[in-house]
N, C-alpha and C positions, 0 to 999 in steps of 0.2 A: 322381491322372497319373503324377507323376514317378519314384512306385514302377515305374509297369508300365512306362514305358520304363523304363526303367536294368536291370530285371532280363527282358525280351523277357516278360511276363503278358501275358494277351487283356485288354480293357477290361473295364474290372468297371463293372456297374448297381447303385447299392444296390436298395432296395427305394422301389418313386414315391414312395409317401408323405414320405418320408423327404426327398424333392425338392421341394417349394411346389406350385406348380398343375398342371395338368397340364401348360402352355405352355413353363414352367423344366424337365420332367420330359426336352422334347422339346427343347431348347435343350439339353441336357446329354448327354442321349444320343448325337443328332447330332455336339455337339464331342466328344465321348468315339470315336464309331466312328472322325469322321474325321480327327483325329489318332493315335488309338493302334493302329486299324490298319492305318493308316499305314505305320509302321514295324514293327507286328508281319509285318505279309508280307514285309517285308525279314529279319526276324532269324528267326522262328521254325526257320527249315530251314539257319541256317547257322548256327557253329559258334563260338564266343568263342576267342580268339583271347590273349587279355591282357585283363585284368579291377585297374584303376588302379586309384589314389585322388590326391585331389589334397590334396597333405601341403608349409605351408611355400610354396606356390607353386608347386611340382615335383609331379608326377608321380611314386607308388612303390606299390611294393606294399603285401598290404594287412597283411605283417608292421608294417614302419613305420610305416602310418595307427594300424595297432592303438595301437603302442607311443605314439602323439604323439596318441593320443586324436580321430586328425582322417579321421572315415570320411564326409562329408558329403558329400564330390564325388568322384563316381563317372565313372570313364572304360573303354568298353571297346569291343576291338577285334576286329571279326568277319571271318571269312575270305571273305565276300564282299564287299570295299571297306566295308560300312560301318563307322559307327564314331558312338558315341553320347557323349555328352559333358549329367550331370543332375546340379542341385549342391538336396542336401536339405539344405542352411543353412537355419535358421527364418531366419535376419537380415542373411547377409551376400550379395554378390554371386558370381560366377565372372565373368572373362571369358576368353575361351574365340577365343582365333586358329587360322585355321584355313591348312593350309601354302597351299593356293587353291582357287579357287571351287569346288562341288564341282556333278557334273550333279544334281544330288536333294538337298532338304536340308526338313528338318519341327522343326516347334521352337514351345515359348515363350522367348521373351525379349523382351528388352526390345528395339528399337530406337528412336530417336531421344528415347527415355526415358521410353516408355508400353512394355508389355506387348504383348507381340502374338503372336497364334496365326497358322503360316503352314503350309500341305502346297505341294509344287512347289521348281523350281529358283531359288534367293538371290541376288541380285545384291551378296553380302556375303562377304566371308572371316573378318568378328569380329563375335562376340554380347557381349552380355553377357546371364548367364542371370540372373533375379532369385530370389528362395527360391522351389524347389519348379521352378523352370527348368529347359528342356532344349534340346538339341538332334542332333538324328541326321543325319548325313550319309555323302553316296553316295559315289564318286569309279568311274568301272566299273572 
């Protein structure tokens, strides 16, 4: 899901037999559609303005990320005000502080030490993205 969000891909649903029992399949599909589709609606028709990577605690271009071999943390800014942060690192968290509270947010982040998925306006301006965690936020 994190890669789908990072690169504005539509939701991916694997073959049902790989997901377990029918209630597990339905839970997976519902979560995938609820989270990914809500972000995809905002990024599919938007144009990326910047794609940057977290390199040594700063956002940098792809050239620097390749040199430093730090392509794990992806930030994308779109022309409609949508901003997306995705932590693809297998073991490290990524703290993200927003300039101010967004009008809309969606993500999978650590809140009070537990991972939570959410869609809609949030009362937070700081998030911690766990491995494969992400945040999409939009301002008008």
